[in-house]
Structure formats: C-alpha cells, structure tokens
C-alpha positions as CSV (number, residue, x, y, z in Angstrom):
1,X,64.3,33.1,51.2
2,X,64.9,30.3,53.5
3,X,66.3,27.1,52.3
4,X,62.9,25.6,52.6
5,X,61.3,27.3,50.0
6,X,64.6,27.6,48.1
7,X,64.5,23.7,47.7
8,X,60.6,23.9,46.7
9,X,61.7,26.1,43.6
10,X,64.3,24.1,42.8
11,X,62.2,20.7,42.4
12,X,61.1,19.9,39.1
13,X,57.2,19.6,38.4
14,X,55.3,16.6,38.4
15,X,53.5,15.7,35.2
16,X,49.5,15.3,35.8
17,X,47.9,13.0,33.7
18,X,44.8,14.4,32.1
19,X,41.3,12.8,33.7
20,X,40.2,10.0,31.3
21,X,36.4,10.6,30.1
22,X,33.7,9.9,27.7
23,X,33.1,13.6,27.1
24,X,35.1,14.7,23.9
25,X,37.6,17.5,24.6
26,X,36.4,20.6,24.3
27,X,39.2,23.4,24.2
28,X,38.4,27.2,25.2
29,X,36.9,28.7,22.1
30,X,36.4,25.6,20.0
31,X,33.8,23.7,18.2
32,X,33.7,19.9,18.5
33,X,33.9,18.4,14.6
34,X,31.7,16.0,13.2
35,X,31.0,14.1,10.2
36,X,29.0,12.0,8.6
37,X,30.8,8.9,7.6
38,X,28.1,6.2,6.0
39,X,30.8,3.4,7.0
40,X,31.4,4.2,10.5
41,X,27.5,5.4,11.4
42,X,26.1,1.7,10.0
43,X,28.9,0.1,11.9
44,X,27.8,1.9,15.3
45,X,24.4,1.3,14.6
46,X,24.2,-2.4,13.8
47,X,27.0,-2.4,17.3
48,X,24.8,-0.3,19.3
49,X,21.7,-2.4,17.9
50,X,23.4,-5.7,19.0
51,X,24.5,-4.8,22.5
52,X,21.1,-3.4,23.0
53,X,19.4,-6.2,21.6
54,X,21.3,-8.5,24.3
55,X,20.3,-6.5,27.5
56,X,16.7,-5.8,26.4
57,X,16.8,-9.8,25.9
58,X,18.0,-10.6,29.2
59,X,16.0,-8.2,30.6
60,X,12.7,-9.4,29.1
61,X,13.1,-12.9,30.1
62,X,14.1,-11.8,33.6
63,X,11.1,-9.8,34.2
64,X,8.8,-12.3,32.5
65,X,10.0,-14.9,35.2
66,X,10.0,-12.6,38.0
67,X,6.2,-12.1,37.1
68,X,5.4,-15.8,37.3
69,X,6.2,-16.8,33.2
70,X,7.9,-19.1,31.4
71,X,11.2,-18.5,29.6
72,X,9.4,-19.4,26.2
73,X,6.7,-16.5,26.8
74,X,9.2,-13.7,25.5
75,X,10.2,-15.3,22.3
76,X,6.5,-16.2,21.9
77,X,5.4,-12.2,22.3
78,X,7.9,-11.9,19.8
79,X,7.5,-14.4,17.4
80,X,3.9,-13.9,16.9
81,X,4.7,-11.0,15.0
82,X,5.6,-12.9,12.6
83,X,3.7,-16.2,13.1
84,X,0.1,-15.0,14.7
85,X,-1.8,-16.0,17.8
86,X,-0.4,-19.7,16.7
87,X,3.1,-19.0,18.4
88,X,1.0,-18.7,21.6
89,X,-0.1,-22.7,21.2
90,X,1.3,-25.1,23.6
91,X,1.2,-27.7,20.6
92,X,3.3,-25.2,18.1
93,X,7.1,-26.2,17.8
94,X,8.8,-24.6,20.4
95,X,12.5,-24.6,18.0
96,X,10.7,-22.6,15.5
97,X,9.1,-20.0,18.0
98,X,12.5,-19.9,19.7
99,X,14.4,-19.2,16.0
100,X,11.5,-16.7,15.0
101,X,11.4,-14.7,18.4
102,X,15.3,-14.5,18.2
103,X,15.5,-13.5,14.4
104,X,12.7,-10.8,14.7
105,X,14.0,-9.4,18.4
106,X,17.6,-9.1,16.9
107,X,16.4,-7.7,13.1
108,X,14.9,-5.1,14.8
109,X,17.2,-4.0,17.6
110,X,19.5,-3.7,14.7
111,X,17.1,-1.9,12.6
112,X,16.2,0.8,15.6
113,X,20.1,0.9,16.6
114,X,20.7,2.2,13.0
115,X,17.4,4.7,13.2
116,X,19.1,6.1,16.6
117,X,22.3,6.3,15.6
118,X,21.6,8.3,12.1
119,X,19.1,10.4,13.8
120,X,21.6,11.6,16.3
121,X,24.3,12.2,13.6
122,X,21.5,14.2,11.5
123,X,20.9,16.5,14.7
124,X,24.7,16.8,15.2
125,X,24.2,15.6,18.8
126,X,26.7,12.2,17.9
127,X,29.2,15.0,20.3
128,X,26.5,16.3,22.9
129,X,26.9,15.8,26.5
130,X,26.9,11.9,27.9
131,X,23.6,12.8,30.5
132,X,21.9,13.9,27.0
133,X,22.7,11.3,25.3
134,X,21.5,9.1,27.9
135,X,17.9,11.1,27.6
136,X,17.4,10.8,23.8
137,X,18.2,6.8,24.4
138,X,15.6,6.5,27.2
139,X,12.9,8.8,25.0
140,X,13.8,6.9,21.6
141,X,12.9,3.6,23.8
142,X,10.0,4.8,25.2
143,X,9.0,6.0,21.8
144,X,9.6,2.7,20.2
145,X,7.5,1.0,22.9
146,X,4.6,3.2,21.8
147,X,4.5,2.5,18.6
148,X,5.5,-0.8,18.2
149,X,3.2,-2.0,20.9
150,X,0.1,0.4,21.2
151,X,0.3,1.8,17.5
152,X,1.5,-0.9,14.8
153,X,0.6,-3.8,16.8
154,X,-3.2,-3.9,17.0
155,X,-3.0,-2.6,13.4
156,X,-0.9,-5.6,12.0
157,X,-1.7,-8.0,14.0
158,X,-5.0,-7.2,16.4
159,X,-5.2,-11.2,17.3
160,X,-2.2,-11.1,19.4
161,X,-2.2,-7.6,20.8
162,X,-4.6,-8.9,23.9
163,X,-1.2,-10.6,25.1
164,X,1.0,-7.4,25.2
165,X,-1.5,-6.4,28.2
166,X,-0.5,-3.1,30.3
167,X,-0.2,-4.9,33.8
168,X,2.7,-6.9,31.8
169,X,3.9,-4.2,29.4
170,X,4.7,-2.1,32.4
171,X,7.9,-4.1,33.0
172,X,8.3,-6.0,29.9
173,X,7.6,-2.7,27.9
174,X,8.1,0.9,29.5
175,X,10.8,-0.2,32.0
176,X,12.5,-2.9,29.5
177,X,12.5,-0.4,26.5
178,X,13.4,2.7,28.0
179,X,16.2,1.4,30.7
180,X,17.5,-2.5,29.2
181,X,17.2,-1.0,25.2
182,X,17.2,2.9,24.8
183,X,19.3,3.9,27.7
184,X,22.2,1.3,26.3
185,X,22.1,3.0,23.3
186,X,22.7,6.4,24.2
187,X,25.4,5.1,26.6
188,X,26.9,2.9,23.4
189,X,27.0,6.5,21.6
190,X,28.3,8.5,24.7
191,X,31.3,5.7,25.2
192,X,32.6,5.6,21.3
193,X,31.6,8.9,19.8
194,X,31.0,7.5,16.4
195,X,31.3,10.5,13.4
196,X,33.4,12.8,16.4
197,X,36.6,13.9,14.6
198,X,38.2,16.3,16.9
199,X,37.8,20.2,17.9
200,X,38.2,23.1,15.7
201,X,39.5,26.3,17.2
202,X,37.6,29.7,16.3
C-alpha cells in the first residue's frame, strides 16, 4: 500500500447531510403512519383554504383585467350568489358588493379547503407522493368549478348564470380553479403533511 492510499484511509469521513424533501421519509420495509386528529386536520384545512383563497382571488382579478373587465367584476360575480342580479347593477352600492364578494369567496374557500383535507385523510392520502397530491388538487379544483358554476349556480341563481359565460370561464373558471385553487391545496398538504406522524418498521 503506497503512502497516498494510507493517508486516504487515515482521513476521517465527512458527514453528509441528508437532502431535505417534502416527501415523508420511507425507510426500507416501513410504512408511513397517518393519524386523524380532528384539531390538526381542521387547522390544516382552514389554512389550506385561506392560502388558496388568496391565490385564486388574485388570479380572478388578473384574468378579469386581462380580458378587459374591471377590478369590481370578480366581486360582482361572486356576490351575485348572495345578492342576486342586483349585484351587477351600476348603481348598486359598490362597498356592499366588495364586502359580500370577499365574504362569500373566503367562506367557500375555507369550507372547500376543509373538505379537501378531510377527503385526503379519509382515503389515507396525506402521506401520498407530492405529484399525486398535486394531481388530487387539480382534479378537486376542476370538480368544484363544474359543481359550482355548471350545476349548482343555474339551479340556485338562474338569473345570474349567464354572467358566467363559458368563454370567460376558461380563464376565470377552469384555469383559475384547477391551478390557482386546487393545485395550491395539493401543494399545501404536500408541504405541511398534516396527520403524518412517522414511519412504522415492519
């Protein structure tokens, strides 16, 4: 053995830091353990819904302005769910439109955030791979758009349904709900991992 090899053998090994990842650690022959703690799931659902509410609201405003609308248009559409066709009247109090629209938007976003997290928990998918959670989020957002805009709205508020035209809903509906709401929900769960407590070695 030459001197160079001997010196290499005598050199202490350097510790290598593990790469940080949003994925739960999975040791060989182990299973990720999930628990359904109502308090933790409630908090995660509300925070996920609030985060997605902000991103969706910004996207709705940006897309509306891009399509030639006004800043108040997204608020008029959302508030019309509660106020009816009067929300689109030019002489209707703008402050009431803004407050009602914001309240409805945030309220529904929180509820749907809770539903998403609880569905993932019931299906034991809180520990799923990040790409799969993102896919769940996109599909959930698309399902919400179809349910809210294409199904429930024409039944509950048929007079305001024409204001949600398909041409406008390509951006403010399909893209906004899938990417800026559903995808955000999936990303939140993938990052925070609510209910994932560790691994069980088999």
